[in-house]
BAKE-635056 format. One record per residue (C-alpha): residue in three letters; y, x negated, z. Coordinates in steps of 0.25 Angstrom, whole numbers, plus 5000, padded with zeros to 4 digits. Last residue first. Example, Ala and Ser with C-alpha at 12.3 -4.5 7.8 and 13.67 -1.06 7.14 Angstrom:
<rs>
SER499649455029/ALA498249515031/
</rs>
This chain:
<rs>
ASN497149325154/LYS496649305169/ARG496249165166/GLU497649135160/TRP498349195173/LEU497549105182/PRO497848985173/MET499349025174/ASN499549025189/LEU500849085190/ILE502148995191/ILE502649025176/SER503249165179/ILE503249295173/THR503049405184/HIS502249525180/ILE501649545193/ARG502049695195/ARG500849765189/ASN499649705195/GLN498649775186/MET498649665176/VAL497949565186/LYS496849675187/PHE496549665172/SER496149515174/PRO495149545185/ILE495449505199/ARG494849395207/GLU495549265202/ALA496849335202/PHE496749375216/PHE496549235222/ALA497449165212/GLN498649255216/MET498349255231/ALA499349145233/ILE500349225226/MET500249325237/CYS500649475237/TRP500449485222/ASN501649575219/ARG502549535230/CYS502249395229/LEU502449385214/LYS503849465215/ILE504249365226/THR503849245218/CYS504649295206/ARG505849325214/LEU505749185220/LEU505649115206/THR507049145204/SER507749205191/PHE506949335191/TYR507049415179/LYS506449555179/LEU506049605165/GLU505849755163/GLN504949865158/TYR503849805150/PHE502849885142/ARG502849845127/TYR503249705129/PHE504349665120/PRO505449655132/GLU504449555139/TRP504449445128/LYS505749375132/TRP505249375146/ASP504049295142/LEU504949175137/LEU504649085149/ILE505348955151/PHE506648985144/CYS506749125150/ARG506649075164/CYS505449105172/CYS505349215182/ILE505249335173/SER504949465181/PHE504249565173/VAL504149715178/ASP503049805174/SER503149955173/GLU503349955158/ASN501949895155/PHE501149775156/ALA499649755156/PHE499349605155/VAL498349545145/SER498849605132/SER500349595137/ILE500249445139/GLN499649415125/TYR500649515119/ARG501849435124/ASN501249305121/ALA500949345106/GLN502349405105/LEU502949275109/ASN502149195099/GLU502349295088/HIS503849285090/ASN503849145088/LEU503949035098/ALA504648905096/VAL504448795107/ALA505448695108/LYS505148565115/PRO505948505127/THR505948345127/GLY505048275136/GLU503848325145/SER504648415154/GLY505448465142/SER505348605147/THR504848665134/PHE505848745125/LEU505748885120/ILE506148945106/THR505949085103/ALA505649185092/ILE505149085080/ASP504749165068/SER503249205067/SER503549345071/ASP504449355060/VAL505949375060/LYS506949465053/PRO507749515065/THR507549665069/TYR508549775068/ARG508149895076/ARG509249975067/TYR509850035080/TYR509949895087/ARG510449835074/TYR511549925073/VAL511949905088/GLY511949755085/ILE512749765073/TRP513749845081/LYS513849745092/GLN514049635081/ARG515149715075/TYR515749735088/SER515849585091/LEU515149505102/ALA516049395107/GLU516049445121/GLN514549455122/VAL514449315116/GLN515349255126/GLU514449295137/LEU513249255130/TYR513749115129/PHE513449045115/VAL513248895114/ARG513348825101/ILE512548695100/GLY513248565095/ALA512648475106/GLU513948475113/GLU513748625115/ILE512348595122/LYS512948485130/GLN514048585135/ILE512948695138/VAL512148595147/ALA513348555154/GLN513848695157/LEU512448735162/GLU512848765176/MET511748865178/LEU512748975183/THR513848935173/VAL512848925161/MET512149055164/LYS513449125165/GLU513949075152/ALA512749125145/THR511849055134/ILE511549045120/LEU511348915112/THR511548885098/GLN511248775089/ILE509748765092/GLY508848675084/SER507648695092/THR507548545097/HIS509048535098/LEU509148655108/CYS507948605116/SER508448455116/LEU509848505121/ILE509148585132/GLN508348455136/ALA509548365136/GLU510348465145/GLY509348475155/GLN508348595156/THR508548715165/PHE509248795154/ASN507948805146/VAL508348855133/MET507648975126/ALA507748965111/PRO508049105105/VAL507649115090/LYS508549205081/GLY508049325073/VAL509249415075/SER508649495086/GLN507949385092/LEU509349315096/ALA509749445103/PHE508349445109/TYR508649315117/ALA510049345120/VAL509749485126/VAL508549425135/ASN509449305139/ALA510649405143/LEU509549485151/SER509349365160/ASN508449245162/PRO509449135159/LEU510049095146/LEU510048975137/LEU509649035124/ALA509548945111/VAL509648995097/ASN508748965085/LYS509049035072/GLU510448975069/PRO511649055064/ILE512149095078/LYS513449175078/GLU513149295069/GLU511649315073/PHE512049285088/TYR513049405087/ARG512049495081/GLY510949455091/LEU511949495103/ILE512049635097/TYR510549645094/SER510149595107/LYS511049675114/LEU510549805108/ILE509049755110/LEU509249725125/GLN510049845128/TYR509149945121/TYR507949875127/SER508449885141/ILE509149785150/SER509249765164/ARG510249685173/ARG509749655187/ALA510449515187/ILE509149455187/ASP508749515174/GLU508149645170/ALA507349675157/ILE506649795149/MET507449915153/HIS506950035143/GLY508150105137/LYS507750075123/GLY506450135124/HIS505050075127/ARG504350065113/LYS505650055104/ARG506149945113/ALA504849875113/THR504849875098/LEU506249825097/LEU505849705106/ALA504649675098/ARG505649675086/PHE506449575093/LEU505249485096/PRO504649475083/THR503249545081/ALA502049475077/ILE501349495090/PRO501049645087/SER499949655097/SER498549685092/GLN498049545096/TYR498549555110/MET497949695114/MET496649655107/ASN496549525114/THR496749605127/MET495649695123/ILE494649585118/THR494949505131/TYR494649625140/LEU493349645132/GLN492949505134/ASP493149505149/GLY492449635150/ILE491249585142/GLN491249455151/LYS491249535163/ARG490149625159/ARG489249505156/LEU489649445169/SER489149575176/PRO487849585167/SER487549435170/VAL487649335159/GLY486449295150/GLU487249295137/GLU488749285136/VAL489449405131/LYS490149425118/ILE491049545115/LYS491349565101/THR492649575092/PRO493249665081/PRO494549625076/LEU495749715082/VAL496049855078/THR497549885081/ILE498050035083/THR499550045084/ILE500250175089/LYS501650215087/PRO502150305098/PHE502050455096/TYR502350535109/THR503150425116/THR502850345129/LYS503850255135/PHE502950175144/LYS502550175159/THR502550315164/LYS501950365151/LEU500950265151/TYR499650345151/SER499650365136/PHE499650485127/LYS501150495127/SER501150375118/PHE501650235122/GLN500150185125/ALA499850235111/GLY500650115106/ASP499550015104/ILE498050035102/ARG497149915101/VAL495749925095/PRO494749815098/LEU493449825090/ILE492249775098/ASN490949745090/ALA489749805095/ASN488449735102/ALA488149865108/ALA488049805122/ASN489349715120/ALA490149835115/VAL489749925126/VAL489949815137/GLY491349785130/ALA491749925131/GLY491349935146/GLU492149805150/TYR493249885155/VAL494649835151/LYS495649865162/MET496949925156/LEU497549855144/SER499049885142/GLY500049995143/THR499850005158/VAL499150135160/THR498050115149/ILE497150225146/ARG495750205152/GLY494450145150/GLU495050005146/PRO493949975137/PHE494350095127/ILE493050115120/ILE492850145105/CYS491550165098/LYS491050125084/GLN489550165081/ASN488550065076/LYS487450135083/LYS487450025093/LEU488850065096/GLU488450205100/ASP487350155109/ILE488350065116/ILE489250195118/ASN488050265124/LYS487750145133/LEU489150145139/ALA488850275146/VAL487750205154/PRO488850145163/ASN489250285168/THR490650275176/PRO491450265163/ASP490850395157/LEU490950385142/PRO491150505133/HIS490950475118/LEU491950535109/SER491650525094/VAL493050515088/VAL493950585079/PRO493350735079/ARG493250715095/PHE494650675097/ILE495150815100/LYS494050835110/VAL494650735119/TRP495850825121/TRP495050915131/LYS494650805140/LYS493250785144/ALA493150655136/ILE494150595145/HIS493250605158/THR492050555150/ASN492850425146/ILE492850405131/ALA492050315122/PHE492450345108/ILE491450335096/LEU492250305084/ARG492350375070/GLU492750275060/PRO494050215053/MET494750195067/PHE496150265067/ALA495750405073/ALA494750345083/VAL495650235088/LEU496850335090/LEU496050445095/GLY495550365106/ASP496850295110/LEU497650425110/LEU497550445125/SER498250315127/THR498250165128/HIS496750125129/ASN496549995122/ALA495449995112/ILE493949955111/LEU493149985098/LEU491649965099/VAL491049925086/ARG489649935080/LYS489949955065/GLY490749825061/ALA492049775067/LYS492549745053/GLU492749885049/PHE493649915062/TYR494349775059/GLU495049835047/LEU495849925056/GLY496649815060/LYS497949895063/VAL498150045064/ASP499550095065/VAL499750235072/LYS501050305069/PHE500850385081/PHE501150525075/ILE500850505061/ALA499650405063/LEU499050485074/LEU499150615066/SER498550545053/GLN497450465061/ALA497050595069/ILE496950665055/SER496150555050/ARG495150555062/PRO495050705061/LEU494650695046/ALA493750575047/ASP492850635058/PRO492050725049/LEU491850625038/MET490750685030/THR490950825034/LEU492450805031/ILE492150755017/TYR491450885014/PHE492650965020/ALA493650885011/VAL492750914999/LEU492651065002/ILE494151065003/SER494350994990/VAL493451094983/LEU494251204988/SER495551134984/LEU494951114970/PHE494651264969/PHE496051294973/PHE496651194963/ILE495951264952/GLN496551394957/PRO497951334956/ILE497551284941/SER497151424937/VAL495651464933/GLY495551514919/LEU494051494918/HIS494251374909/PHE495151314919/LEU494151324930/LEU493051264920/MET494051144917/VAL494251124932/PHE492751114935/VAL492651024923/SER493650934929/LEU493050944943/PHE491650904937/VAL492250794929/MET493050734940/GLY491850744950/CYS490950684940/ALA491950574937/ASN492150534951/LEU490650534953/ILE490550434941/ASN491650354947/ASN490950344960/GLY489750304953/ALA490550194946/ILE491050154960/ILE489650144965/THR489250054953/ALA490449964955/LEU490149954969/TYR488649914967/LYS488649774973/LYS489749804983/SER488949924989/ALA489950034992/ARG490650045005/THR491949975002/GLN492150024988/LEU491850164992/PHE492650165004/THR493850114996/ASN493750224987/LEU493550334998/PRO494750275006/VAL495650284994/LEU495350424989/TYR495650515000/MET497050455004/GLY497450464990/SER496950604988/PHE497650645001/PHE498950594994/ALA498650654981/LEU498450794987/LEU499650774996/PHE500550744983/LEU500050864976/ILE500350954987/ILE501750894989/ALA502050894974/MET501651044973/ARG502551084985/ILE503751004979/GLY503551074966/VAL503351214972/PHE504651194981/SER505451154969/THR505951014967/PHE504750974959/PHE504851084949/PRO506351064947/VAL506150914944/THR504950934935/HIS505451034926/LEU504951174927/ASN504151244916/GLU504751384913/PHE504251514918/PRO503951454931/PRO502551444937/VAL502151544948/TYR501451464959/ARG500451554967/ASN499251454965/THR500051324964/ALA500351294978/TRP499151344984/TYR498251274974/LEU498951144977/ALA498851164992/PHE497351184991/MET497251044984/SER498150984995/VAL497251045006/ALA496050984999/MET496650844997/GLY497150845011/LEU495650875016/SER495150765007/SER496250675013/LEU495850705028/PRO494350685024/VAL494650545018/TYR495550495029/THR494450435037/PRO493750375025/HIS493650225030/VAL494050095023/VAL494850005032/GLY496049935025/LYS497150005033/LEU496550145031/ILE497850215034/LYS498750125026/THR497750125014/CYS497650285015/LEU499150295015/TYR499250215002/ALA498150304996/GLY498850435000/LEU500150374995/SER499650334982/ILE498850464979/GLY500150544983/LEU500950464974/ALA500050484962/PHE499950634965/ILE501450644965/LEU501650564953/MET500650654946/PHE501350774950/VAL502650714945/SER501950674931/VAL501450814930/ALA502850874933/ASN503350804920/ARG502450904913/SER503451014916/THR503151114927/GLY502551254926/LEU501851244939/VAL500551314935/SER500451284920/GLU501151154917/CYS501051084930/LEU499651124934/PRO499151104920/TYR499550954922/ILE499250944937/LEU497750994934/LEU497350854929/MET497850784941/VAL497150884950/VAL495850874942/ALA495850714943/ALA496150714958/LEU495050814962/SER494050734954/TRP494550604959/PHE494550644973/TRP493150714973/SER492550584967/ILE493050504978/GLY492450594988/LEU491150594981/ILE491250444980/THR491350434995/GLN490150524997/TYR489350434988/ILE489750314996/VAL489450375009/LYS488050415005/LEU487650275000/GLU486650274989/SER487350384981/VAL488350294974/LYS487250194970/ARG486450304964/TYR487550364957/SER487850234950/ILE486450214946/ARG486350354941/ILE487650334933/ASP487050204927/LYS485850274923/LEU486650384916/ILE487350274908/ASN486050224902/LYS486250084896/HIS486050024909/LEU486749894915/LYS485849804924/ALA486549734936/LYS486449584936/PRO487949564938/ARG487849654951/PRO489149624959/ALA489949584947/PRO491049484949/SER492549524950/VAL493449414946/PRO494849444950/ILE495649544941/PHE496749464933/PHE496149494919/SER496249644922/SER497749634922/ILE497749604907/PHE496949724903/GLY497749814912/ILE499049764905/VAL498449794892/ALA497949934896/SER499349954902/SER500049924889/PHE499050004880/LEU499250134888/PHE500750104889/GLY500850094874/LEU500050224873/VAL501050304882/PHE502350244876/ILE501850264862/PRO501450404865/SER502850454869/HIS502650604869/LEU501550584878/TYR502550554890/THR501650634900/GLY500550534899/LEU501550424905/ILE501750514917/THR500350544918/GLY499850404916/PHE500850354927/LEU500350454937/VAL498850434934/ALA499050284935/LEU499750304948/TYR498550384952/THR497650264949/SER498650174955/THR498450244968/ASP496950244968/VAL496950094965/PHE498050054975/ALA497350144986/ASN496050074982/ALA496649934984/SER497249974997/ILE495950025002/LEU495149904996/GLU496049805004/ALA495349815017/GLU494049805010/LYS494449675004/LEU494749664989/HIS494249584978/GLN492749634976/PRO493149774982/LEU494149804971/ILE493249764960/SER492349874962/TYR493449984961/LYS494049924949/LEU492649904941/PRO492050044945/GLY493250114938/PHE493450014926/PHE492250064918/ALA492550214920/SER494050184916/ARG493550124903/THR492750244900/SER494050324903/MET494750244893/VAL493650274883/PHE493750424886/LEU495250424884/THR495050354871/LEU494150464867/LEU495150564871/ILE496150484862/LEU495150514851/SER495550664851/TYR496950624848/GLN496750554835/GLY498150554830/SER498150414825/TYR499250374835/PHE498450424847/PHE497050374842/PHE497650224840/ILE498350234854/CYS497050274860/PHE496350164853/PHE497250054859/ILE497150114873/GLY495550104872/LEU495649964867/ILE496549924879/GLU495549994888/ILE494449914883/GLY495149784887/LYS495349844901/ILE493849874902/ILE493549724897/LYS494449664908/VAL493949754919/LEU492549714915/SER492949564917/ASN493449604931/ARG492149664935/GLN491149554932/PHE489949624926/LYS488749694933/ASP489349784944/ALA490549834935/PHE489649864923/GLN488649944932/GLY489950024937/ALA490350044923/THR489050104919/ALA489150204931/SER490550234927/ILE490250264912/PHE489750404912/PHE490550474923/MET491850394922/PRO491750404907/LEU491750564909/ILE493050564917/THR494150544906/ILE493450644897/VAL493350744908/ASN494850734911/VAL495150754897/SER494250874897/SER495050934909/ILE496350924902/LEU495750994890/ILE495151104898/GLY496551124905/LYS497251124892/GLU496351234886/THR496551314899/LEU498051304898/SER498051354884/GLY498251264872/GLN499251174864/LEU499151024868/HIS500450954871/TYR500750974886/THR499350984892/ILE498550914882/PHE499550804880/THR499650784895/ILE498150774896/ILE498150664885/ALA499250584891/MET498650594905/LYS497250534900/LEU497950424893/LEU498850394905/ASN497750404915/ASP496850304908/ASN497950204905/LEU498450214920/ALA497050194925/GLY496950074917/LEU498350024921/PHE497950044936/GLN496549984935/THR497049854929/LEU498249844938/PHE497449864951/LEU496349764946/PRO497449664943/LEU498149684957/PHE496849684966/LYS496349544967/ARG497549484961/GLN498449524973/THR499749584973/LEU499349734973/LEU498449704985/MET499549674994/
</rs>
C-alpha cells in the first residue's frame, strides 16, 4: 500500500495539506463575497471570477521558472523551502485579517498561489523518481483525489467564516504539519544540476513551451489535462451562485455538492486504477470525455427550466426532493467521469515525457492549464457581464465539451469502442485481467498467442489489451456477418490456412513493430482443454524475430458461445479470467533441416501453451474451497463418484455430508492430524473431506502393513485419533491391529458408530454451513494430507503435502491431458498409495470416479481400449503427443504403466 510507504506518504501529506490551505483561503474569500458582500448577482460573479484569475496568474508566470528550479536543484530541499514560505504567508494573512486590511488578504492569496506554482512541478516530478511505473497510476489517483478532498474540506471550513479563529488556526496548523512532513521526503536529486537559470521569465516560458511541443503526443496529453482543470475550476465556482440564485438553497448545499463532487472524483480515480491495473494507456479517455460532455448537458437540462422557490430551501428538504436527487446524480457523474479522465492522462505524461526535462514539461503543463482556466474564467465573466444565465453557461460548456470529446475520438478512434466493449464484458462476465504489466514488458514486436475456448475469445483479448491488435482470422470465419461487429475494436487480417504464403503477411506486419494475435489451435476447443497446437504461430514469431506473449482465457468455455454445450454446464454469463504470462521467445538450433526446424518450433510452441495453462492455474487454493468452486461450476446434482458397491454421490451429497461429519469431528477431535484407515469407498471420500472442511489434516494409513509399521506411522505424525469402519475391520481381519492401536493410547472412531451418534444440532450446523458456503481458515501453504512410505528400506517415513502441492500436481496433469465431463476415471490403486483420486472432484471437467478393487478389472479395461497392451510401446513411439490425448477412455490411474514412456510424452 503506497500510503504506508515513506517513498510516497510524506509527499502525499505535504501536497494535501498545501492544497487544503490554498483552497481554504480561496473558498473563505469566495464565501465572504457570495454571502456577506452587498451587490448584484453580476457584480458577485465578476468578483468570484476575479478571485479565480488572481489564483491562476502565478501558475502562468511562475511555473516555467519553477520547472527550471526543479530540474537544477535537489527537489526535496526545495519542498522544505516552499513549505517554510507557506508558514510566513499564513502568518501575514492572520495579521492582515485582524488589522482589518482585507484588500491585502488578496495579496496573501497571490503569494500562496505563487508557492503552489513552485510546488506543482516538484510533486509530479518527484513521484517518478521514487515509484515504479505500475505504482504511478495509483499514486496519481491518490494525488488527484486528495486535491478534491482538499477542495471539499476547504469549502466546508470556508463556510464557517463567522469563526475566523478556527479557520486561521487551522491554516497555520496545517502549514506547520506540512513543513514537518516535508523533511521525511526521500532524497530527490536534480536531473540537470548544471542548467542555467534565466532572469527573463518569458524566456523560461518559451523554453517550457518548446519542450512541451517537441513531442506531439505529450502536447495533446497536456491539452487534454488543461481542458479538465479549466472545466472543473469553472464548474466549482459556478456551484456557489447556482445554489443561491438558481436552485434557491442554503449555503450548506454548497458543501454537500462539493462532497458529492469529491466523492465522484475519488470513485472515478479508484475505478480507473482497478481497470488499468498498473498499465498506462488512454483507453478510457474518450469514453470519459464523452461522459463529461453528456453530464454537462444534463446539468443544463436540469437547471434551465427550474423555477426556484420563494424561500430558500434547507439542505435536507432540497436533497430529498426529486430536483435535489437529480442534481446530485448529475454532478456525481460529471465528477466520476472526470476522475477516470484525469488519472491516465497525468500518468501518461509522467511516463512518456523525458525524465531529464520532466519538471520543465510539467511546468509547461501547468502554464497551459493556467491559460485554459484563465481563458474559460474570462469567458464566463463576459457571459455574466452580458447577462447570460447560469443554465445557459452550462449549455455553452456542454457544447465545448462535446467538441473536445469528438476531437479526442479523432485522435484515438479505436479507444471508445474498446472501452465500451471492456465495460460491457466486465459487467456481464465479471472479467478479471491478470498480468497486464507483461504487455508493456513484451516490447513493440509481439505475437500474442491464446487458447481458443469460445467465440468470445477474439473480442476478449482485443478489448482488454492496452493497444489495438491485428487479429489473424480464418477466411471462412471472416465472412460471417457478426465478425463486422468486432472491426472497430481489432484490425482483422483474414488468413487462409491452406495458403502457406498467407503467413508472410502476418510476418510483415510484425516486422513493422505491430502487435498481432493468433490462436495456435486453429479451432475452438471441443474438449475444454488444449486442442492440437499447430506450429504456424511459432514459425511466424521466429521468422519475424518477435516476442511471444502467452494469454490464457479461462471461463469462456462455460459460456453459451463455446462448443461444449453438450459436455459442460454452460451459462450465459460465467466469470472469465484473462491471464497474461511473461513474454518468451522461440529459439531454434542453427543449421538444422527445414522439417526439423519446424518440428522444434512446434514442440517449443506446444510447451509454451501447456506451461501457460499450468502457470495461470489457481494452485494457491485450499482443497475444500476448490471443491466448493467445482460444485458451483458443475451444479450440485452432478454425480462425481461411484464405488465398487455401485453407490454414487453428487456434489450436494458429498459437501453436505462433509459439513455434518466435519462438525462432529470438530467437537470430538481436538488435535489437527487425524488418521484414516479406510478402503476405496465413498465413506473414505466423505471422511476425507469432512476433515478438510474443519481444517484438519487426514493421514492415509496403509492397512496392508504390519502392526509395528502402522504404529510407527501414527507416532511419527503425532496422531492421537484414528478413523476406520467396523465392516472393514471385520472383512480385513484387522482386530489385532486395532487392539494394538488402542493399547498405544490412540482413540479409534468407527464411522458406523459416528453416524448413530450424530446429534440434531450437529446436523443443523452442517446444513447451515452448506448454505453459507463455509470454508475453513486454512492457507494453501498449510499441510493438507500426510502420506507414508512403504517402509521397505526401514521405518516408514511421513510425507506432508500442503494444499499447493496437491493443486500443482492436479493442474500439471490437466495442462497436458484433455479431460472433460464425458471421461471416466478408474482408480486401481489403494487410497494410501495414490492420492490422485482425492483430487478428481476438483477437476473442472470430470464426471465420475470408478473404483476397481481388483487389478483384473483394470487389465480388462486397458485391453478393451488399447486392444493389446503388448502394442502399447509400439503405438506410443510413433504417434504425436496430442494423439495420445485423443484416446478418450484410457484414463486409468495405475502404477504398472511404463512411466518413462509417459514422461517422454509429457
